[in-house]
N, C-alpha and C positions, 0 to 999 in steps of 0.2 A: 380692315383695309391695310395693305402693307405700307411700310414707310416710303415716302415719296423719294425716288431714285434722283441721282444727279445726272442720269444718262437718259433723260426723256427726249422724245422725239417732238419736233414741231411741225407746223403745216407748212409744206413747201409749195403747194398749188391748190387752188380752189377751181373745180370743174363744175359750174352750174349745170343743173338738169334743163334740158331743152324740151318744150312741148313737141310731141310728134305722134305718129300713129304707126301701127304695125299689123300683122296678120290681115284680117279682113276689115280693117279700119278701127281697131281698138285704140283708144286715146290713152296716151301714157307720157311719161317724163323720162328722158334718157340723159345720163351723165357720162360715165365712162362709155366710150364708143360713139358718143354723139357726133363726132366727125371721124372721117377715115384716118386711122392711124392714132387716134386719141385713146390709146390703150394704157394700162397700167399693169404690165407683165407680172403675172400670167392672166390678169383679168381683161376681158375683151369688151364687156358690156355690162352696164347695170340700168335696167328699167324699173321704174315705179309706176304702177297703175293704181288708180283709186278713184272711184266715182259712185254716185247714187243714181246716175242716169242710165238706164239700160242700153239706150242708143249709143252709149260710149263703149259698151263691151259685148253686146248681145251677139254680134257676128263672129266673135272668138278668133281662134287661129286654126283654120281648116288644115288639112294634110299639106305638110311641107317637109323637105329633107333637111338633114344636117350631116356633116362629116368633120372629124378632126378636133372636136372640143367637147366639153361638157355644159349642160344647162342645168341651172338650179332654180326652181320655182318654189317661192315661199309665200303662203297665203296668209293674210291677216283676217280678211272678212270674205265671205262668199264661198262659192264652190265651183270647181272646174273638173272636167274629166279629161284624162290622158288616154289616148289610144295609139297604138303603133303597129307597124307592119309585122312585128315579131309576135304579136299576140298579147302584149301587155295592155292591161286596162287598169286605170287607177283614178279613184275619186279623191280629189284634193280639196279638203275642207279647211276651215279656220285653224290656223296654227300648223298646218301640215307642210310637208316639203316633198317635192318631186326632185330626185337627183338622178339625172340621166346622162349616161356616157354615150355620146353618139358614135365615137370611134369611127370604124370604117363606113358606117352608114345607117341612118335610121329615118324612117318616114313617119311622122306622128301628127297628131291633131291635139289641141287643147281647146275645149269648148265649154262654155258656161253650162252649169247644171242649175241655173235660175233664170227666171224672166224678169225679176224686179229685185230691188234691194241693192245693198252696197257691195261692190266687188273691189278688193284691195290687196295689194301684194307686190312682189318684187320677182324679177327674173334676172339671173346673173349668168353670164357666159365665162367659163374658165378654159383657158387653152390647155391642150395636151401636148407633150413632148413629141417630137417627130417619130421616136421609136414606138409611140403608143397610138398614133393617129389612125392607124389601120387595124387596131385590135377589136375583137368583137364588141358590139353594142351592149350596154347594160342599162338597167333601170331599177331604181329603188323608190318605193312610195312609202314615205314615213309619216304616220299619223301624229297629231299633236302629242298623243300620249307617249310616243317614242322619242320625244325631243326632251333631254333633261333640262330642268329649270331650277332656280334657287333664288332665295331673297338675299339681297346684298346687305352687308353689314351697315352701310351708311344709309340704307333705305333704297327702295327700288327692287328691280328683279332683273334676271338675265335668262335667256334661253340659249342653249349651246347646240348649234346645228352641226358644226364641224370643228375639230381641234379640241383643246383643253383650256378651260377658263380657271382663273385664279379667283376664289371666293373665300376671303379670309384665309384660314389655314387649309382650306379644301381645294382640291383639284377636280373640276367636273368635266368629264369627257363626253363629247357629242357622239352621235351615231356614225359620222363621217370622219375619215382621217383619224382613226384611233390608233394608239401605239401598236396594236396587233395587226392593223389593216391600214398602213400609212399610204397616203396618195403621193405621187411624184411632186406635186405642187405644194404639198403641205398646207392646205388651206385652213384658216380660221374663219369662222362665220358665227358671230353672236348677235343677238338681238337684245338691246339693253334699254331698260326704262329707269330713269332717275328723277326723284323729286327735286324740287328747287334747291340749288346749292350743294346737292350730293355729288361725290366725285368717285371715279372708278379708275383703277390702274391695272395694267396687264403687260406681261412680258411679250415682246415681239422679237423673234430671232433677228439679230443683225443681219442686214442685207436683204431681208424679205421686204416686199412692198406691202403697204398697208394704207387704208383709208377708212375714214367715217362717213356715214351718210346719215345725217339727222333729218328724220321725216316728221317729227313733231317737236315744237319748242326749239331750244337753241342749246349749244354748247360753248364752253370757253376752254381754250388751251393756252397755257402760259399767260393767263389773265386776258386774253383777247377773244371777244365774242365773235363767233363765226356764223355764216349764213346757213340756214336750213335748206333742204331739198338741193343739196350740192354735194359732190364728192370732195372731201377734205383730204387730200393726199399728203401723207406724212413723209418726212425725210427719212432716209435709210440709215443715218449714222447711229442713232440711239438703240438701246435694247428694250425700251418700255415706252408705253404711251400712258398718259394720265389726262383726263378731262373732267370738267365739272359742268353740271346742268345750270342753264340760265334761270331767270326768275320765274318762268313759267314751267320749269321742269323740261325733260327731253326724252324723246324715244328715238333710238338710232341704231344703225348697224355698224359693227366693227368687222372689217374683213382684212385679212393678210394672206400672203401666199409667197412662195419661193418662185423667184423670176426664172424663166427657162433660158432667156438669152438666146433665142433662135429667131430666124426670120419669120415674119408674119405676113402670109399672102391671103387675103380674104376676098371671096367673091359671094356676097349675100350670105347665104347659110353654110358655106364651105369656108374652113380655115385651115390652110395647109402651110408648108414651108416654101414651096416653089410654085411658079406659074404652071409648070408642067403638071404638077400634082392636082392643081385646080382644074385644069383642062381634062385630066383623067376622071376626076369626080364628076364633071359635067357630062362626059361620054357615058360613064357608068349610070348615072341617073336617067339620061335621055333613052339609053338602050334597054332599060329595065333591069340590068344587072344590079343596080344599086338596091333595088327593093328585095334582092335575094340575099343581101348581106346579112350575115348571122354572127 
């Protein structure tokens, strides 16, 4: 573990996750994006879903459109299948990630591949800059074996979905936002597990927005115990974040990204810069031209 820096970020805001439902009635908890305008640029939404009850997830997310941003689905337990109008089909199993760039338009479904058992995971929405909102749609299906992981020096483990993590003297890069293929929002996306009392420290570029989401146990920052199942939004002044697991240990997501500082106009599954662009997206979808987007 690196020496603790004097330039550590603190928690500026706590956004609790709110029970809600989406798709055809899938029960979930939403923090970022739980209210209109409650974004953390470039992040638009974070949903946590997790249940042993098939009735809470079995209806899934039938065909629906997106335009203007990226969706990232990360599974912990269970199995879902992605299908889209471009012909992509992906089976998303435990530990796997679906990274979809909606761009100018995609119509897709995400449906359970199970009728019983636990379904658990997250979906994150990341905005695209205006110059990229109408680029061709893209899709990556990354199995658990394609996501680097490592044991942490102080105990616990990390999975690196996007960006580069510091693990002792090592630098571990994820399959998304690599130095050879950087994304404009420069996302970091780590899944971290810590035993009781263990700490983790990571560099965050100054000015980039960042938050933690503790989904098991609890974490402490600057000696303050913080609630779980909430987005813990960090201030932007420091260059590093350091946190410690509580007495019961912790499992959490660490996310960071470069803010776009552009207008955000959202209408359901469409996220653009102006109302006129939203109206055009609606016309394209209703006329059938949307489905022809490539």
